[in-house]
VOBA-1610 file (N, C-alpha, C; in pm, whole numbers, padded with zeros to 5 digits, always signed):
BEGIN
Unk-00713+00399-02409Unk-00695+00520-02329Unk-00645+00480-02190Unk-00541+00547-02139Unk-00487+00513-02008Unk-00594+00520-01898Unk-00581+00431-01800Unk-00670+00420-01686Unk-00810+00370-01722Unk-00824+00312-01842Unk-00951+00252-01884Unk-00923+00115-01943Unk-01024+00029-01939Unk-01010-00109-01985Unk-01136-00146-02062Unk-01121-00223-02168Unk-01239-00277-02236Unk-01228-00428-02241Unk-01343-00493-02241Unk-01348-00638-02224Unk-01318-00717-02350Unk-01326-00656-02468Unk-01294-00726-02592Unk-01251-00623-02697Unk-01193-00673-02808Unk-01151-00583-02916Unk-01268-00508-02977Unk-01385-00571-02979Unk-01500-00508-03043Unk-01586-00427-02945Unk-01552-00430-02818Unk-01632-00358-02718Unk-01621-00207-02739Unk-01733-00141-02726Unk-01735+00006-02739Unk-01739+00073-02603Unk-01763-00006-02499Unk-01769+00051-02365Unk-01634+00034-02295Unk-01586+00140-02235Unk-01461+00139-02159Unk-01493+00152-02011Unk-01425+00075-01930Unk-01448+00076-01785Unk-01330+00144-01715Unk-01357+00233-01622Unk-01246+00297-01550Unk-01177+00198-01457Unk-01047+00206-01448Unk-00970+00116-01363Unk-00957+00176-01224Unk-00968+00092-01121Unk-00954+00137-00983Unk-00806+00156-00947Unk-00717+00093-01021Unk-00574+00107-00999Unk-00513+00180-01117Unk-00385+00208-01109Unk-00315+00272-01221Unk-00240+00169-01305Unk-00288+00045-01304Unk-00226-00061-01382Unk-00272-00062-01527Unk-00380+00009-01561Unk-00431+00011-01698Unk-00353+00112-01781Unk-00292+00063-01888Unk-00215+00150-01975Unk-00294+00194-02097Unk-00408+00131-02121Unk-00484+00160-02242Unk-00438+00069-02354Unk-00491+00085-02471Unk-00454+00000-02584Unk-00574-00075-02636Unk-00548-00193-02692Unk-00655-00265-02760Unk-00742-00348-02666Unk-00685-00450-02599Unk-00767-00540-02519Unk-00680-00635-02439Unk-00730-00675-02323Unk-00669-00783-02246Unk-00546-00744-02168Unk-00467-00846-02133Unk-00350-00824-02049Unk-00244-00736-02115Unk-00250-00724-02249Unk-00155-00638-02319Unk-00175-00491-02280Unk-00291-00457-02227Unk-00318-00319-02188Unk-00281-00292-02043Unk-00232-00395-01974Unk-00199-00381-01831Unk-00051-00351-01811Unk-00022-00277-01705Unk+00116-00248-01665Unk+00185-00379-01628Unk+00316-00384-01642Unk+00392-00503-01608Unk+00364-00543-01462Unk+00337-00671-01442Unk+00308-00723-01309Unk+00161-00736-01278Unk+00074-00683-01366Unk-00070-00693-01342Unk-00137-00767-01456Unk-00259-00817-01429Unk-00332-00895-01529Unk-00480-00892-01496Unk-00558-00955-01581Unk-00700-00974-01554Unk-00786-00856-01596Unk-00917-00874-01575Unk-01012-00767-01608Unk-00980-00645-01524Unk-00975-00532-01587Unk-00944-00403-01525Unk-00803-00400-01465Unk-00720-00497-01501Unk-00579-00503-01455Unk-00568-00495-01304Unk-00663-00552-01232Unk-00667-00540-01087Unk-00596-00652-01013Unk-00551-00754-01083Unk-00484-00867-01018Unk-00334-00856-01041Unk-00258-00865-00933Unk-00112-00865-00946Unk-00066-01008-00974Unk+00030-01020-01065Unk+00086-01151-01098Unk+00166-01203-00981Unk+00204-01333-00988Unk+00290-01392-00886Unk+00417-01310-00873Unk+00466-01296-00753Unk+00586-01219-00721Unk+00568-01068-00738Unk+00443-01022-00738Unk+00410-00880-00740Unk+00308-00853-00631Unk+00301-00728-00583Unk+00201-00691-00485Unk+00150-00551-00517Unk+00028-00520-00472Unk-00033-00390-00498Unk+00020-00290-00396Unk+00084-00184-00444Unk+00145-00086-00355Unk+00098+00055-00390Unk+00083+00136-00289Unk+00051+00278-00308Unk+00182+00352-00326Unk+00192+00429-00433Unk+00312+00509-00458Unk+00270+00654-00473Unk+00360+00745-00441Unk+00333+00888-00452Unk+00409+00943-00572Unk+00337+01012-00658Unk+00398+01073-00776Unk+00459+01208-00740Unk+00528+01269-00836Unk+00593+01398-00812Unk+00494+01509-00779Unk+00369+01495-00825Unk+00267+01597-00796Unk+00187+01563-00670Unk+00243+01477-00583Unk+00181+01434-00458Unk+00052+01355-00477Unk+00028+01304-00596Unk-00088+01220-00623Unk-00050+01075-00595Unk-00136+01005-00520Unk-00108+00864-00491Unk-00165+00775-00600Unk-00089+00672-00634Unk-00134+00576-00734Unk-00120+00435-00676Unk-00199+00343-00729Unk-00191+00202-00691Unk-00141+00123-00811Unk-00024+00061-00796Unk+00034-00018-00904Unk+00091-00147-00847Unk+00101-00249-00932Unk+00165-00373-00892Unk+00316-00355-00901Unk+00386-00387-00792Unk+00531-00376-00788Unk+00592-00513-00762Unk+00711-00531-00815Unk+00781-00658-00796Unk+00820-00674-00649Unk+00812-00798-00601Unk+00853-00828-00464Unk+01004-00841-00461Unk+01071-00739-00413Unk+01215-00746-00391Unk+01245-00692-00252Unk+01368-00698-00211Unk+01404-00661-00074Unk+01368-00517-00042Unk+01397-00423-00131Unk+01369-00282-00101Unk+01219-00256-00093Unk+01141-00317-00180Unk+00996-00300-00175Unk+00939-00360-00049Unk+00991-00474-00008Unk+00942-00541+00111Unk+00967-00455+00235Unk+01086-00399+00247Unk+01119-00315+00363Unk+01034-00190+00363Unk+01025-00123+00251Unk+00953+00003+00244Unk+00803-00014+00265Unk+00745-00113+00204Unk+00599-00125+00203Unk+00542-00215+00312Unk+00623-00299+00373Unk+00569-00391+00473Unk+00638-00377+00609Unk+00770-00382+00611Unk+00841-00388+00739Unk+00830-00257+00817Unk+00855-00145+00753Unk+00853-00016+00824Unk+00716+00013+00884Unk+00606+00004+00807Unk+00475+00027+00869Unk+00442-00074+00980Unk+00484-00199+00963Unk+00458-00300+01065Unk+00535-00268+01193Unk+00659-00224+01181Unk+00739-00189+01298Unk+00680-00069+01371Unk+00637+00032+01297Unk+00577+00150+01359Unk+00447+00112+01428Unk+00364+00032+01364Unk+00238-00012+01423Unk+00260-00095+01549Unk+00358-00183+01545Unk+00387-00265+01662Unk+00435-00179+01779Unk+00521-00082+01751Unk+00569+00007+01857Unk+00455+00088+01917Unk+00367+00139+01832Unk+00253+00218+01879Unk+00162+00133+01967Unk+00132+00012+01924Unk+00045-00076+02002Unk+00113-00112+02134Unk+00243-00137+02132Unk+00315-00170+02255Unk+00310-00057+02357Unk+00329+00065+02313Unk+00323+00180+02405Unk+00181+00197+02457Unk+00082+00185+02368Unk-00058+00202+02410Unk-00096+00096+02514Unk-00058-00027+02492Unk-00091-00135+02586Unk-00019-00114+02718Unk+00107-00071+02711Unk+00182-00052+02836Unk+00124+00062+02919Unk+00059+00157+02858Unk-00005+00266+02933Unk-00132+00219+03004Unk-00191+00113+02956Unk-00317+00062+03011Unk-00293-00034+03127Unk-00189-00114+03120Unk-00164-00214+03224Unk-00127-00148+03357Unk-00189-00192+03467Unk-00163-00129+03598Unk-00016-00131+03640Unk+00054-00240+03615Unk+00194-00250+03657Unk+00281-00146+03586Unk+00255-00123+03461Unk+00337-00026+03387Unk+00286+00117+03403Unk+00161+00134+03444Unk+00109+00269+03467Unk+00192+00339+03574Unk+00229+00266+03677Unk+00308+00323+03785Unk+00445+00366+03733Unk+00503+00288+03644Unk+00633+00324+03586Unk+00622+00449+03501Unk+00515+00460+03422Unk+00495+00578+03339Unk+00474+00701+03427Unk+00398+00686+03536Unk+00376+00799+03627Unk+00507+00841+03693Unk+00587+00743+03736Unk+00715+00774+03799Unk+00808+00845+03700Unk+00809+00799+03578Unk+00891+00862+03475Unk+00844+01005+03451Unk+00714+01025+03443Unk+00660+01160+03424Unk+00696+01251+03538Unk+00688+01203+03660Unk+00724+01284+03776Unk+00873+01316+03774Unk+00955+01219+03738Unk+01099+01240+03734Unk+01135+01345+03628Unk+01070+01339+03514Unk+01099+01436+03408Unk+01060+01577+03448Unk+00953+01590+03524Unk+00910+01723+03568Unk+01001+01778+03676Unk+01063+01692+03758Unk+01149+01737+03867Unk+01287+01777+03818Unk+01333+01721+03712Unk+01470+01750+03664Unk+01481+01882+03595
//
C-alpha cells in the first residue's frame, strides 16, 4: 500500500512512511521511490537529496530528488540567497554606522 512500509515479506504490520518515498508493494528497497532506500524509504541514495515539493492540490510532499543543476538552484541557491539578503539588511539596521544611513535615506524619501 502506498505510503506504508513493512519490514519483511511475512510481516503483517505496516508502518507509515514520514516521506512520500514509499510506493508500497512487497518488501524492501523495491517498494521505495527511485533515489530512496532503507527502512521506511527515508534514506536518499548517493546523488539524491530530500526535497519538499508541492503537488497540484497544494499538498507538500517529501521525496528524494536527483542532484542536478536545476534542483540545486531551486532548492538550495534561491533560499540561501534570500536568507543572506534578509540577514544582511537586518544586521545593517542594527549597526550604528549604517543606522544613520538608513535614517538619512528614510528622511530623503519622505522629503521627495
